[in-house]
C-alpha positions, 0 to 999 in steps of 0.5 A: 488476516493482517488486513482485519487486524485489531492491536488495542492489546490492553483495553477493548478495541473501538470498532467501526464498519467501513464498506462492510468491513469492521476495523479498528478506529485508529487504524482509519485514516481519511483522505480528501476524497472521504476514502478511509485508509489503514495508516498514515503513509498509505493516506499520504501517498494515496493523497499525493495520487490524487492531487496528481489527477490519478484515480487510485482504487484502494485495496481493490482485489486482484485475483490470479489462479483463484489466489486473491490478493489486496494490493493497496492501490491499484491504478489502471490506465485505459489507454495503455491498458497496463495496470499498476499495482503499488504496494507500501511496506511500512513495517519491514522492521517486524520479522513476520511482516517482512516474511509476509511481505517476501511471500507476496513479492514472490507472487507477483513476480510468479505471477508476472507483475514485476516491478516498474524498475524491470520494465513491468511484466505481462500482467501489470506493473509493480510499485514498491515504497517503504517506510525507512527506518529511523532511531529516534533520540529515546533508541526507538526504530520508527517508520519514515516516508518521503513525499519528495520520494513518492512525488518523484515515483509518480513523476518517473511512473506516470509523468505527473 
């Protein structure tokens, strides 16, 4: 449900169809390979992966024990057989979002998809990035993302 959210509260949403799904037009961002993504942060991460020669799959369904999840990005390494699942948490300041993320994180751990920092798991390696909260001059809270942080992860995990 969260993935297909419609967020225009005060006006009729402007919907578009992408790959058989209807999405709110303002939530779609296009990468250099024409892939449509939901957020600017996901776009930045995805584009950096492309720039570094990786082949990320966006929201590829992952089914374990008849439960389906949609990791933000899946990177399959055919040489090692390791699957990497990259989740970007963009709204952890929202209590409901944070609770859903914690449940999804626990699902990964319960299914032996463990963080890269722990050496990964039998069923895959989890990479997690977060928009870090920044308080603006007007007091509003905004998320911030760091290209150097993304590049460090790409280098540490994939050597790129």
